All heavy atoms as a GROMACS GRO file, in nm:
protein
  578
    1MET      N    1  -0.718  -4.741  -0.366
    1MET     CA    2  -0.701  -4.605  -0.320
    1MET      C    3  -0.774  -4.507  -0.412
    1MET      O    4  -0.846  -4.420  -0.366
    1MET     CB    5  -0.551  -4.574  -0.313
    1MET     CG    6  -0.520  -4.435  -0.270
    1MET     SD    7  -0.542  -4.420  -0.094
    1MET     CE    8  -0.475  -4.263  -0.068
    2ALA      N    9  -0.755  -4.522  -0.542
    2ALA     CA   10  -0.819  -4.432  -0.638
    2ALA      C   11  -0.970  -4.452  -0.638
    2ALA      O   12  -1.045  -4.356  -0.658
    2ALA     CB   13  -0.762  -4.454  -0.776
    3ARG      N   14  -1.013  -4.576  -0.614
    3ARG     CA   15  -1.157  -4.604  -0.613
    3ARG      C   16  -1.226  -4.532  -0.497
    3ARG      O   17  -1.335  -4.476  -0.514
    3ARG     CB   18  -1.178  -4.754  -0.603
    3ARG     CG   19  -1.322  -4.794  -0.615
    3ARG     CD   20  -1.336  -4.944  -0.617
    3ARG     NE   21  -1.476  -4.977  -0.629
    3ARG     CZ   22  -1.530  -5.087  -0.584
    3ARG    NH1   23  -1.453  -5.178  -0.526
    3ARG    NH2   24  -1.657  -5.110  -0.597
    4GLU      N   25  -1.164  -4.531  -0.381
    4GLU     CA   26  -1.220  -4.462  -0.266
    4GLU      C   27  -1.226  -4.311  -0.290
    4GLU      O   28  -1.323  -4.246  -0.252
    4GLU     CB   29  -1.141  -4.491  -0.139
    4GLU     CG   30  -1.157  -4.632  -0.088
    4GLU     CD   31  -1.061  -4.730  -0.154
    4GLU    OE1   32  -0.966  -4.684  -0.223
    4GLU    OE2   33  -1.081  -4.850  -0.140
    5LEU      N   34  -1.123  -4.258  -0.352
    5LEU     CA   35  -1.121  -4.115  -0.383
    5LEU      C   36  -1.234  -4.079  -0.480
    5LEU      O   37  -1.301  -3.977  -0.462
    5LEU     CB   38  -0.985  -4.075  -0.440
    5LEU     CG   39  -0.968  -3.928  -0.476
    5LEU    CD1   40  -0.981  -3.842  -0.352
    5LEU    CD2   41  -0.836  -3.905  -0.545
    6LEU      N   42  -1.256  -4.162  -0.579
    6LEU     CA   43  -1.365  -4.138  -0.673
    6LEU      C   44  -1.501  -4.147  -0.604
    6LEU      O   45  -1.592  -4.070  -0.636
    6LEU     CB   46  -1.358  -4.237  -0.789
    6LEU     CG   47  -1.245  -4.215  -0.888
    6LEU    CD1   48  -1.243  -4.326  -0.993
    6LEU    CD2   49  -1.259  -4.080  -0.955
    7ARG      N   50  -1.516  -4.239  -0.509
    7ARG     CA   51  -1.642  -4.248  -0.433
    7ARG      C   52  -1.665  -4.123  -0.351
    7ARG      O   53  -1.777  -4.071  -0.345
    7ARG     CB   54  -1.640  -4.370  -0.342
    7ARG     CG   55  -1.668  -4.498  -0.416
    7ARG     CD   56  -1.664  -4.620  -0.330
    7ARG     NE   57  -1.745  -4.608  -0.209
    7ARG     CZ   58  -1.738  -4.692  -0.109
    7ARG    NH1   59  -1.655  -4.794  -0.113
    7ARG    NH2   60  -1.815  -4.677  -0.004
    8VAL      N   61  -1.561  -4.072  -0.285
    8VAL     CA   62  -1.574  -3.950  -0.205
    8VAL      C   63  -1.613  -3.832  -0.294
    8VAL      O   64  -1.702  -3.754  -0.260
    8VAL     CB   65  -1.444  -3.921  -0.127
    8VAL    CG1   66  -1.446  -3.782  -0.066
    8VAL    CG2   67  -1.421  -4.026  -0.021
    9ILE      N   68  -1.549  -3.820  -0.409
    9ILE     CA   69  -1.580  -3.712  -0.502
    9ILE      C   70  -1.724  -3.725  -0.552
    9ILE      O   71  -1.797  -3.626  -0.560
    9ILE     CB   72  -1.480  -3.710  -0.619
    9ILE    CG1   73  -1.343  -3.667  -0.567
    9ILE    CG2   74  -1.527  -3.618  -0.730
    9ILE    CD1   75  -1.230  -3.683  -0.668
   10ALA      N   76  -1.769  -3.847  -0.581
   10ALA     CA   77  -1.905  -3.868  -0.628
   10ALA      C   78  -2.007  -3.834  -0.519
   10ALA      O   79  -2.111  -3.773  -0.548
   10ALA     CB   80  -1.922  -4.012  -0.674
   11VAL      N   81  -1.979  -3.871  -0.395
   11VAL     CA   82  -2.070  -3.840  -0.285
   11VAL      C   83  -2.081  -3.689  -0.265
   11VAL      O   84  -2.191  -3.634  -0.250
   11VAL     CB   85  -2.025  -3.909  -0.154
   11VAL    CG1   86  -2.097  -3.855  -0.034
   11VAL    CG2   87  -2.045  -4.060  -0.166
   12ILE      N   88  -1.969  -3.619  -0.270
   12ILE     CA   89  -1.970  -3.474  -0.254
   12ILE      C   90  -2.046  -3.408  -0.369
   12ILE      O   91  -2.124  -3.315  -0.349
   12ILE     CB   92  -1.826  -3.420  -0.242
   12ILE    CG1   93  -1.765  -3.464  -0.108
   12ILE    CG2   94  -1.823  -3.267  -0.254
   12ILE    CD1   95  -1.618  -3.435  -0.095
   13ALA      N   96  -2.027  -3.457  -0.490
   13ALA     CA   97  -2.097  -3.402  -0.606
   13ALA      C   98  -2.248  -3.426  -0.596
   13ALA      O   99  -2.327  -3.335  -0.626
   13ALA     CB  100  -2.042  -3.464  -0.734
   14LEU      N  101  -2.288  -3.544  -0.550
   14LEU     CA  102  -2.431  -3.572  -0.534
   14LEU      C  103  -2.493  -3.483  -0.427
   14LEU      O  104  -2.604  -3.431  -0.445
   14LEU     CB  105  -2.452  -3.719  -0.499
   14LEU     CG  106  -2.435  -3.819  -0.613
   14LEU    CD1  107  -2.435  -3.960  -0.559
   14LEU    CD2  108  -2.546  -3.801  -0.716
   15LEU      N  109  -2.424  -3.464  -0.318
   15LEU     CA  110  -2.476  -3.378  -0.211
   15LEU      C  111  -2.481  -3.232  -0.254
   15LEU      O  112  -2.575  -3.159  -0.219
   15LEU     CB  113  -2.393  -3.394  -0.084
   15LEU     CG  114  -2.404  -3.530  -0.016
   15LEU    CD1  115  -2.308  -3.537   0.103
   15LEU    CD2  116  -2.546  -3.558   0.027
   16GLY      N  117  -2.384  -3.189  -0.331
   16GLY     CA  118  -2.386  -3.052  -0.384
   16GLY      C  119  -2.501  -3.031  -0.481
   16GLY      O  120  -2.568  -2.927  -0.478
   17ALA      N  121  -2.525  -3.130  -0.566
   17ALA     CA  122  -2.638  -3.120  -0.659
   17ALA      C  123  -2.771  -3.120  -0.584
   17ALA      O  124  -2.863  -3.046  -0.620
   17ALA     CB  125  -2.632  -3.237  -0.759
   18ALA      N  126  -2.781  -3.201  -0.479
   18ALA     CA  127  -2.904  -3.204  -0.399
   18ALA      C  128  -2.927  -3.070  -0.330
   18ALA      O  129  -3.039  -3.020  -0.325
   18ALA     CB  130  -2.898  -3.316  -0.297
   19ALA      N  131  -2.822  -3.009  -0.279
   19ALA     CA  132  -2.836  -2.879  -0.215
   19ALA      C  133  -2.878  -2.772  -0.314
   19ALA      O  134  -2.960  -2.686  -0.284
   19ALA     CB  135  -2.704  -2.840  -0.148
   20ALA      N  136  -2.822  -2.779  -0.434
   20ALA     CA  137  -2.859  -2.681  -0.537
   20ALA      C  138  -3.004  -2.698  -0.579
   20ALA      O  139  -3.074  -2.600  -0.603
   20ALA     CB  140  -2.766  -2.696  -0.658
   21LEU      N  141  -3.051  -2.821  -0.588
   21LEU     CA  142  -3.190  -2.845  -0.626
   21LEU      C  143  -3.288  -2.804  -0.516
   21LEU      O  144  -3.397  -2.756  -0.545
   21LEU     CB  145  -3.211  -2.994  -0.657
   21LEU     CG  146  -3.168  -3.040  -0.794
   21LEU    CD1  147  -3.179  -3.191  -0.803
   21LEU    CD2  148  -3.251  -2.976  -0.903
   22ALA      N  149  -3.251  -2.822  -0.392
   22ALA     CA  150  -3.342  -2.795  -0.281
   22ALA      C  151  -3.343  -2.648  -0.239
   22ALA      O  152  -3.423  -2.610  -0.154
   22ALA     CB  153  -3.305  -2.882  -0.162
   23THR      N  154  -3.257  -2.567  -0.297
   23THR     CA  155  -3.250  -2.426  -0.263
   23THR      C  156  -3.331  -2.345  -0.362
   23THR      O  157  -3.319  -2.366  -0.483
   23THR     CB  158  -3.103  -2.380  -0.264
   23THR    OG1  159  -3.028  -2.461  -0.174
   23THR    CG2  160  -3.090  -2.235  -0.223
   24PRO      N  161  -3.414  -2.252  -0.315
   24PRO     CA  162  -3.490  -2.167  -0.408
   24PRO      C  163  -3.397  -2.087  -0.499
   24PRO      O  164  -3.285  -2.052  -0.459
   24PRO     CB  165  -3.568  -2.073  -0.316
   24PRO     CG  166  -3.571  -2.139  -0.184
   24PRO     CD  167  -3.446  -2.221  -0.176
   25ARG      N  168  -3.446  -2.056  -0.617
   25ARG     CA  169  -3.366  -1.977  -0.712
   25ARG      C  170  -3.336  -1.840  -0.654
   25ARG      O  171  -3.418  -1.779  -0.587
   25ARG     CB  172  -3.441  -1.961  -0.842
   25ARG     CG  173  -3.459  -2.091  -0.915
   25ARG     CD  174  -3.504  -2.068  -1.058
   25ARG     NE  175  -3.550  -2.190  -1.121
   25ARG     CZ  176  -3.472  -2.283  -1.174
   25ARG    NH1  177  -3.343  -2.267  -1.168
   25ARG    NH2  178  -3.523  -2.390  -1.229
   26GLY      N  179  -3.215  -1.794  -0.678
   26GLY     CA  180  -3.175  -1.664  -0.629
   26GLY      C  181  -3.130  -1.662  -0.484
   26GLY      O  182  -3.105  -1.557  -0.427
   27ARG      N  183  -3.119  -1.777  -0.424
   27ARG     CA  184  -3.076  -1.787  -0.285
   27ARG      C  185  -2.958  -1.881  -0.274
   27ARG      O  186  -2.947  -1.977  -0.347
   27ARG     CB  187  -3.190  -1.843  -0.202
   27ARG     CG  188  -3.202  -1.770  -0.074
   27ARG     CD  189  -3.322  -1.798   0.001
   27ARG     NE  190  -3.283  -1.773   0.140
   27ARG     CZ  191  -3.357  -1.798   0.241
   27ARG    NH1  192  -3.473  -1.851   0.225
   27ARG    NH2  193  -3.314  -1.772   0.360
   28LEU      N  194  -2.870  -1.854  -0.181
   28LEU     CA  195  -2.755  -1.941  -0.159
   28LEU      C  196  -2.794  -2.059  -0.072
   28LEU      O  197  -2.883  -2.048   0.012
   28LEU     CB  198  -2.644  -1.863  -0.086
   28LEU     CG  199  -2.573  -1.755  -0.165
   28LEU    CD1  200  -2.480  -1.678  -0.073
   28LEU    CD2  201  -2.496  -1.813  -0.280
   29PRO      N  202  -2.728  -2.175  -0.091
   29PRO     CA  203  -2.751  -2.286   0.002
   29PRO      C  204  -2.714  -2.245   0.144
   29PRO      O  205  -2.640  -2.150   0.166
   29PRO     CB  206  -2.657  -2.396  -0.050
   29PRO     CG  207  -2.637  -2.363  -0.193
   29PRO     CD  208  -2.642  -2.213  -0.202
   30LEU      N  209  -2.767  -2.318   0.240
   30LEU     CA  210  -2.754  -2.281   0.381
   30LEU      C  211  -2.609  -2.261   0.424
   30LEU      O  212  -2.576  -2.162   0.490
   30LEU     CB  213  -2.821  -2.387   0.468
   30LEU     CG  214  -2.826  -2.359   0.617
   30LEU    CD1  215  -2.904  -2.232   0.643
   30LEU    CD2  216  -2.888  -2.475   0.689
   31ALA      N  217  -2.520  -2.351   0.389
   31ALA     CA  218  -2.380  -2.339   0.430
   31ALA      C  219  -2.316  -2.215   0.371
   31ALA      O  220  -2.237  -2.146   0.437
   31ALA     CB  221  -2.303  -2.463   0.389
   32LEU      N  222  -2.350  -2.182   0.248
   32LEU     CA  223  -2.291  -2.064   0.185
   32LEU      C  224  -2.354  -1.936   0.237
   32LEU      O  225  -2.291  -1.830   0.237
   32LEU     CB  226  -2.305  -2.073   0.034
   32LEU     CG  227  -2.225  -2.184  -0.032
   32LEU    CD1  228  -2.249  -2.185  -0.181
   32LEU    CD2  229  -2.078  -2.172   0.000
   33ARG      N  230  -2.480  -1.941   0.284
   33ARG     CA  231  -2.542  -1.822   0.342
   33ARG      C  232  -2.467  -1.779   0.468
   33ARG      O  233  -2.444  -1.661   0.491
   33ARG     CB  234  -2.688  -1.849   0.376
   33ARG     CG  235  -2.780  -1.818   0.262
   33ARG     CD  236  -2.922  -1.833   0.305
   33ARG     NE  237  -2.962  -1.970   0.270
   33ARG     CZ  238  -3.057  -2.037   0.326
   33ARG    NH1  239  -3.126  -1.986   0.423
   33ARG    NH2  240  -3.086  -2.159   0.285
   34GLY      N  241  -2.430  -1.876   0.550
   34GLY     CA  242  -2.353  -1.843   0.670
   34GLY      C  243  -2.218  -1.784   0.637
   34GLY      O  244  -2.173  -1.687   0.699
   35LEU      N  245  -2.154  -1.838   0.536
   35LEU     CA  246  -2.024  -1.785   0.493
   35LEU      C  247  -2.041  -1.644   0.437
   35LEU      O  248  -1.960  -1.556   0.464
   35LEU     CB  249  -1.963  -1.878   0.388
   35LEU     CG  250  -1.826  -1.839   0.335
   35LEU    CD1  251  -1.723  -1.840   0.448
   35LEU    CD2  252  -1.784  -1.933   0.225
   36SER      N  253  -2.148  -1.621   0.362
   36SER     CA  254  -2.174  -1.489   0.307
   36SER      C  255  -2.196  -1.387   0.417
   36SER      O  256  -2.146  -1.274   0.411
   36SER     CB  257  -2.296  -1.496   0.214
   36SER     OG  258  -2.332  -1.368   0.172
   37ARG      N  259  -2.272  -1.424   0.521
   37ARG     CA  260  -2.295  -1.333   0.633
   37ARG      C  261  -2.165  -1.302   0.706
   37ARG      O  262  -2.141  -1.188   0.746
   37ARG     CB  263  -2.395  -1.394   0.731
   37ARG     CG  264  -2.535  -1.392   0.680
   37ARG     CD  265  -2.631  -1.444   0.784
   37ARG     NE  266  -2.763  -1.456   0.725
   37ARG     CZ  267  -2.843  -1.559   0.739
   37ARG    NH1  268  -2.804  -1.661   0.812
   37ARG    NH2  269  -2.960  -1.561   0.682
   38LEU      N  270  -2.083  -1.403   0.723
   38LEU     CA  271  -1.956  -1.384   0.792
   38LEU      C  272  -1.866  -1.290   0.712
   38LEU      O  273  -1.805  -1.198   0.769
   38LEU     CB  274  -1.887  -1.519   0.814
   38LEU     CG  275  -1.754  -1.516   0.886
   38LEU    CD1  276  -1.776  -1.479   1.032
   38LEU    CD2  277  -1.686  -1.650   0.875
   39LEU      N  278  -1.858  -1.310   0.582
   39LEU     CA  279  -1.775  -1.224   0.500
   39LEU      C  280  -1.831  -1.083   0.492
   39LEU      O  281  -1.755  -0.986   0.489
   39LEU     CB  282  -1.760  -1.284   0.360
   39LEU     CG  283  -1.679  -1.413   0.352
   39LEU    CD1  284  -1.681  -1.469   0.211
   39LEU    CD2  285  -1.537  -1.392   0.399
   40ALA      N  286  -1.963  -1.068   0.488
   40ALA     CA  287  -2.023  -0.935   0.487
   40ALA      C  288  -1.994  -0.862   0.617
   40ALA      O  289  -1.971  -0.741   0.617
   40ALA     CB  290  -2.174  -0.946   0.463
   41ARG      N  291  -1.997  -0.934   0.728
   41ARG     CA  292  -1.966  -0.872   0.857
   41ARG      C  293  -1.821  -0.827   0.862
   41ARG      O  294  -1.789  -0.721   0.916
   41ARG     CB  295  -1.994  -0.972   0.970
   41ARG     CG  296  -1.991  -0.908   1.105
   41ARG     CD  297  -2.028  -1.000   1.218
   41ARG     NE  298  -2.098  -1.120   1.178
   41ARG     CZ  299  -2.082  -1.239   1.233
   41ARG    NH1  300  -1.998  -1.253   1.333
   41ARG    NH2  301  -2.149  -1.344   1.192
   42ASP      N  302  -1.730  -0.905   0.802
   42ASP     CA  303  -1.590  -0.866   0.799
   42ASP      C  304  -1.568  -0.741   0.716
   42ASP      O  305  -1.478  -0.662   0.744
   42ASP     CB  306  -1.504  -0.980   0.743
   42ASP     CG  307  -1.487  -1.093   0.843
   42ASP    OD1  308  -1.518  -1.073   0.962
   42ASP    OD2  309  -1.444  -1.201   0.801
   43ARG      N  310  -1.650  -0.722   0.613
   43ARG     CA  311  -1.637  -0.604   0.528
   43ARG      C  312  -1.724  -0.490   0.578
   43ARG      O  313  -1.734  -0.387   0.513
   43ARG     CB  314  -1.678  -0.638   0.385
   43ARG     CG  315  -1.578  -0.729   0.316
   43ARG     CD  316  -1.627  -0.761   0.180
   43ARG     NE  317  -1.735  -0.859   0.199
   43ARG     CZ  318  -1.814  -0.904   0.104
   43ARG    NH1  319  -1.803  -0.860  -0.017
   43ARG    NH2  320  -1.907  -0.993   0.130
   44ALA      N  321  -1.791  -0.507   0.691
   44ALA     CA  322  -1.881  -0.408   0.750
   44ALA      C  323  -1.994  -0.371   0.654
   44ALA      O  324  -2.032  -0.257   0.642
   44ALA     CB  325  -1.804  -0.284   0.794
   45MET      N  326  -2.046  -0.472   0.583
   45MET     CA  327  -2.157  -0.451   0.491
   45MET      C  328  -2.277  -0.529   0.543
   45MET      O  329  -2.261  -0.642   0.590
   45MET     CB  330  -2.121  -0.501   0.351
   45MET     CG  331  -2.006  -0.428   0.287
   45MET     SD  332  -1.957  -0.502   0.131
   45MET     CE  333  -2.105  -0.485   0.036
   46PRO      N  334  -2.395  -0.473   0.534
   46PRO     CA  335  -2.513  -0.550   0.576
   46PRO      C  336  -2.542  -0.660   0.475
   46PRO      O  337  -2.526  -0.641   0.354
   46PRO     CB  338  -2.625  -0.446   0.578
   46PRO     CG  339  -2.580  -0.342   0.483
   46PRO     CD  340  -2.429  -0.340   0.490
   47HIS      N  341  -2.580  -0.777   0.524
   47HIS     CA  342  -2.614  -0.886   0.432
   47HIS      C  343  -2.759  -0.872   0.389
   47HIS      O  344  -2.844  -0.827   0.465
   47HIS     CB  345  -2.587  -1.023   0.495
   47HIS     CG  346  -2.669  -1.052   0.614
   47HIS    ND1  347  -2.633  -1.011   0.740
   47HIS    CD2  348  -2.786  -1.115   0.628
   47HIS    CE1  349  -2.724  -1.048   0.826
   47HIS    NE2  350  -2.819  -1.112   0.761
   48ALA      N  351  -2.785  -0.908   0.267
   48ALA     CA  352  -2.920  -0.896   0.212
   48ALA      C  353  -3.002  -1.020   0.248
   48ALA      O  354  -2.955  -1.132   0.233
   48ALA     CB  355  -2.914  -0.881   0.061
   49THR      N  356  -3.120  -0.998   0.297
   49THR     CA  357  -3.212  -1.109   0.325
   49THR      C  358  -3.340  -1.084   0.247
   49THR      O  359  -3.402  -0.978   0.263
   49THR     CB  360  -3.245  -1.121   0.475
   49THR    OG1  361  -3.295  -0.996   0.519
   49THR    CG2  362  -3.121  -1.158   0.555
   50PRO      N  363  -3.379  -1.176   0.164
   50PRO     CA  364  -3.502  -1.156   0.087
   50PRO      C  365  -3.625  -1.162   0.178
   50PRO      O  366  -3.630  -1.236   0.275
   50PRO     CB  367  -3.502  -1.272  -0.013
   50PRO     CG  368  -3.411  -1.374   0.046
   50PRO     CD  369  -3.312  -1.300   0.132
   51ASP      N  370  -3.724  -1.078   0.146
   51ASP     CA  371  -3.846  -1.074   0.226
   51ASP      C  372  -3.933  -1.196   0.203
   51ASP      O  373  -3.978  -1.260   0.296
   51ASP     CB  374  -3.924  -0.946   0.196
   51ASP     CG  375  -3.848  -0.824   0.240
   51ASP    OD1  376  -3.771  -0.834   0.337
   51ASP    OD2  377  -3.865  -0.718   0.177
   52ALA      N  378  -3.959  -1.225   0.079
   52ALA     CA  379  -4.044  -1.339   0.046
   52ALA      C  380  -3.958  -1.460   0.016
   52ALA      O  381  -3.858  -1.450  -0.054
   52ALA     CB  382  -4.130  -1.307  -0.075
   53ARG      N  383  -3.996  -1.574   0.072
   53ARG     CA  384  -3.920  -1.696   0.050
   53ARG      C  385  -3.987  -1.775  -0.062
   53ARG      O  386  -4.094  -1.833  -0.040
   53ARG     CB  387  -3.915  -1.779   0.177
   53ARG     CG  388  -3.836  -1.709   0.287
   53ARG     CD  389  -3.837  -1.786   0.414
   53ARG     NE  390  -3.790  -1.922   0.392
   53ARG     CZ  391  -3.791  -2.016   0.485
   53ARG    NH1  392  -3.835  -1.988   0.603
   53ARG    NH2  393  -3.748  -2.136   0.458
   54PRO      N  394  -3.929  -1.778  -0.180
   54PRO     CA  395  -3.989  -1.857  -0.287
   54PRO      C  396  -3.981  -2.006  -0.254
   54PRO      O  397  -3.883  -2.052  -0.196
   54PRO     CB  398  -3.906  -1.823  -0.409
   54PRO     CG  399  -3.778  -1.770  -0.356
   54PRO     CD  400  -3.807  -1.711  -0.221
   55ASN      N  401  -4.085  -2.076  -0.286
   55ASN     CA  402  -4.090  -2.218  -0.254
   55ASN      C  403  -4.025  -2.301  -0.363
   55ASN      O  404  -4.024  -2.264  -0.480
   55ASN     CB  405  -4.236  -2.263  -0.239
   55ASN     CG  406  -4.298  -2.203  -0.115
   55ASN    OD1  407  -4.229  -2.177  -0.018
   55ASN    ND2  408  -4.427  -2.181  -0.119
   56VAL      N  409  -3.972  -2.413  -0.324
   56VAL     CA  410  -3.917  -2.510  -0.417
   56VAL      C  411  -4.026  -2.613  -0.444
   56VAL      O  412  -4.096  -2.656  -0.353
   56VAL     CB  413  -3.792  -2.578  -0.356
   56VAL    CG1  414  -3.736  -2.682  -0.449
   56VAL    CG2  415  -3.687  -2.474  -0.322
   57SER      N  416  -4.039  -2.652  -0.568
   57SER     CA  417  -4.146  -2.745  -0.604
   57SER      C  418  -4.124  -2.880  -0.535
   57SER      O  419  -4.010  -2.920  -0.509
   57SER     CB  420  -4.152  -2.764  -0.755
   57SER     OG  421  -4.040  -2.840  -0.798
   58PRO      N  422  -4.232  -2.950  -0.506
   58PRO     CA  423  -4.219  -3.082  -0.442
   58PRO      C  424  -4.139  -3.182  -0.526
   58PRO      O  425  -4.067  -3.265  -0.472
   58PRO     CB  426  -4.363  -3.128  -0.424
   58PRO     CG  427  -4.444  -3.004  -0.425
   58PRO     CD  428  -4.372  -2.908  -0.514
   59ALA      N  429  -4.148  -3.170  -0.657
   59ALA     CA  430  -4.073  -3.261  -0.743
   59ALA      C  431  -3.922  -3.238  -0.728
   59ALA      O  432  -3.845  -3.335  -0.721
   59ALA     CB  433  -4.114  -3.242  -0.889
   60ARG      N  434  -3.881  -3.113  -0.720
   60ARG     CA  435  -3.738  -3.084  -0.701
   60ARG      C  436  -3.691  -3.130  -0.564
   60ARG      O  437  -3.580  -3.181  -0.550
   60ARG     CB  438  -3.712  -2.934  -0.718
   60ARG     CG  439  -3.716  -2.891  -0.864
   60ARG     CD  440  -3.686  -2.747  -0.880
   60ARG     NE  441  -3.552  -2.717  -0.830
   60ARG     CZ  442  -3.495  -2.601  -0.842
   60ARG    NH1  443  -3.557  -2.502  -0.900
   60ARG    NH2  444  -3.374  -2.580  -0.794
   61ARG      N  445  -3.774  -3.110  -0.462
   61ARG     CA  446  -3.736  -3.156  -0.328
   61ARG      C  447  -3.726  -3.308  -0.323
   61ARG      O  448  -3.635  -3.363  -0.260
   61ARG     CB  449  -3.836  -3.106  -0.225
   61ARG     CG  450  -3.817  -2.960  -0.193
   61ARG     CD  451  -3.901  -2.918  -0.077
   61ARG     NE  452  -4.039  -2.904  -0.124
   61ARG     CZ  453  -4.143  -2.891  -0.047
   61ARG    NH1  454  -4.128  -2.891   0.083
   61ARG    NH2  455  -4.263  -2.877  -0.097
   62LEU      N  456  -3.817  -3.376  -0.390
   62LEU     CA  457  -3.813  -3.523  -0.393
   62LEU      C  458  -3.689  -3.572  -0.467
   62LEU      O  459  -3.623  -3.667  -0.423
   62LEU     CB  460  -3.940  -3.576  -0.458
   62LEU     CG  461  -3.957  -3.728  -0.459
   62LEU    CD1  462  -3.967  -3.780  -0.317
   62LEU    CD2  463  -4.082  -3.766  -0.537
   63PHE      N  464  -3.657  -3.508  -0.578
   63PHE     CA  465  -3.537  -3.546  -0.653
   63PHE      C  466  -3.411  -3.519  -0.571
   63PHE      O  467  -3.316  -3.600  -0.572
   63PHE     CB  468  -3.532  -3.473  -0.788
   63PHE     CG  469  -3.424  -3.520  -0.878
   63PHE    CD1  470  -3.419  -3.652  -0.920
   63PHE    CD2  471  -3.326  -3.433  -0.920
   63PHE    CE1  472  -3.318  -3.697  -1.004
   63PHE    CE2  473  -3.224  -3.476  -1.004
   63PHE     CZ  474  -3.220  -3.608  -1.046
   64ALA      N  475  -3.408  -3.408  -0.499
   64ALA     CA  476  -3.293  -3.378  -0.413
   64ALA      C  477  -3.280  -3.482  -0.302
   64ALA      O  478  -3.169  -3.526  -0.270
   64ALA     CB  479  -3.307  -3.238  -0.353
   65PHE      N  480  -3.393  -3.525  -0.246
   65PHE     CA  481  -3.390  -3.628  -0.143
   65PHE      C  482  -3.339  -3.760  -0.201
   65PHE      O  483  -3.262  -3.832  -0.137
   65PHE     CB  484  -3.529  -3.646  -0.082
   65PHE     CG  485  -3.534  -3.745   0.029
   65PHE    CD1  486  -3.468  -3.722   0.148
   65PHE    CD2  487  -3.605  -3.863   0.015
   65PHE    CE1  488  -3.472  -3.814   0.252
   65PHE    CE2  489  -3.610  -3.956   0.118
   65PHE     CZ  490  -3.543  -3.931   0.237
   66ALA      N  491  -3.380  -3.792  -0.322
   66ALA     CA  492  -3.332  -3.914  -0.388
   66ALA      C  493  -3.181  -3.907  -0.411
   66ALA      O  494  -3.110  -4.007  -0.394
   66ALA     CB  495  -3.405  -3.935  -0.520
   67LEU      N  496  -3.130  -3.790  -0.445
   67LEU     CA  497  -2.985  -3.774  -0.462
   67LEU      C  498  -2.912  -3.792  -0.329
   67LEU      O  499  -2.804  -3.851  -0.325
   67LEU     CB  500  -2.953  -3.637  -0.521
   67LEU     CG  501  -2.986  -3.617  -0.668
   67LEU    CD1  502  -2.951  -3.475  -0.710
   67LEU    CD2  503  -2.912  -3.716  -0.756
   68VAL      N  504  -2.970  -3.745  -0.221
   68VAL     CA  505  -2.908  -3.764  -0.089
   68VAL      C  506  -2.906  -3.912  -0.053
   68VAL      O  507  -2.805  -3.964  -0.003
   68VAL     CB  508  -2.982  -3.682   0.018
   68VAL    CG1  509  -2.937  -3.720   0.158
   68VAL    CG2  510  -2.962  -3.533  -0.005
   69LEU      N  511  -3.016  -3.982  -0.077
   69LEU     CA  512  -3.019  -4.126  -0.050
   69LEU      C  513  -2.917  -4.201  -0.135
   69LEU      O  514  -2.850  -4.292  -0.087
   69LEU     CB  515  -3.160  -4.182  -0.075
   69LEU     CG  516  -3.266  -4.139   0.026
   69LEU    CD1  517  -3.399  -4.201  -0.014
   69LEU    CD2  518  -3.227  -4.180   0.166
   70LEU      N  519  -2.904  -4.161  -0.261
   70LEU     CA  520  -2.804  -4.224  -0.348
   70LEU      C  521  -2.663  -4.198  -0.296
   70LEU      O  522  -2.578  -4.286  -0.297
   70LEU     CB  523  -2.820  -4.171  -0.491
   70LEU     CG  524  -2.727  -4.231  -0.596
   70LEU    CD1  525  -2.753  -4.380  -0.611
   70LEU    CD2  526  -2.746  -4.159  -0.727
   71ALA      N  527  -2.638  -4.077  -0.245
   71ALA     CA  528  -2.508  -4.046  -0.189
   71ALA      C  529  -2.479  -4.129  -0.064
   71ALA      O  530  -2.367  -4.177  -0.045
   71ALA     CB  531  -2.499  -3.896  -0.156
   72VAL      N  532  -2.580  -4.149   0.018
   72VAL     CA  533  -2.563  -4.231   0.139
   72VAL      C  534  -2.533  -4.376   0.100
   72VAL      O  535  -2.443  -4.440   0.156
   72VAL     CB  536  -2.689  -4.223   0.229
   72VAL    CG1  537  -2.686  -4.328   0.337
   72VAL    CG2  538  -2.701  -4.085   0.288
   73LEU      N  539  -2.607  -4.426   0.003
   73LEU     CA  540  -2.581  -4.564  -0.042
   73LEU      C  541  -2.440  -4.578  -0.098
   73LEU      O  542  -2.371  -4.675  -0.072
   73LEU     CB  543  -2.685  -4.604  -0.148
   73LEU     CG  544  -2.822  -4.639  -0.096
   73LEU    CD1  545  -2.918  -4.665  -0.212
   73LEU    CD2  546  -2.816  -4.761  -0.007
   74LEU      N  547  -2.400  -4.481  -0.177
   74LEU     CA  548  -2.266  -4.484  -0.236
   74LEU      C  549  -2.158  -4.476  -0.128
   74LEU      O  550  -2.054  -4.541  -0.138
   74LEU     CB  551  -2.251  -4.371  -0.338
   74LEU     CG  552  -2.123  -4.369  -0.419
   74LEU    CD1  553  -2.111  -4.495  -0.505
   74LEU    CD2  554  -2.118  -4.245  -0.505
   75ALA      N  555  -2.185  -4.398  -0.025
   75ALA     CA  556  -2.086  -4.382   0.082
   75ALA      C  557  -2.069  -4.509   0.166
   75ALA      O  558  -1.960  -4.541   0.211
   75ALA     CB  559  -2.126  -4.266   0.172
   76PHE      N  560  -2.178  -4.582   0.185
   76PHE     CA  561  -2.172  -4.699   0.272
   76PHE      C  562  -2.147  -4.831   0.200
   76PHE      O  563  -2.123  -4.931   0.266
   76PHE     CB  564  -2.298  -4.708   0.358
   76PHE     CG  565  -2.300  -4.608   0.468
   76PHE    CD1  566  -2.396  -4.508   0.470
   76PHE    CD2  567  -2.204  -4.610   0.569
   76PHE    CE1  568  -2.398  -4.414   0.571
   76PHE    CE2  569  -2.205  -4.516   0.670
   76PHE     CZ  570  -2.303  -4.418   0.671
   77LEU      N  571  -2.160  -4.834   0.071
   77LEU     CA  572  -2.138  -4.960  -0.001
   77LEU      C  573  -1.998  -4.972  -0.054
   77LEU      O  574  -1.924  -4.891  -0.076
   77LEU     CB  575  -2.237  -4.975  -0.116
   77LEU     CG  576  -2.383  -4.991  -0.071
   77LEU    CD1  577  -2.472  -5.004  -0.194
   77LEU    CD2  578  -2.401  -5.112   0.016
   0.00000   0.00000   0.00000
């Protein structure tokens, strides 16, 4: 039972780290952007959208993809 719980926690941590790596600096990950827009709408505040989209380096994207693959392997093994 405890082993499965640790696997779930590890998979979630790996996916969170991958999302953080794949997101440009100064921007929220996709799931949190939607939550931010929803909360801003509830407060009747306009949400900020950056004009220029800074790119994430290919090395960071590759490392994030490797973390996702590791999470999938951990989840299924």
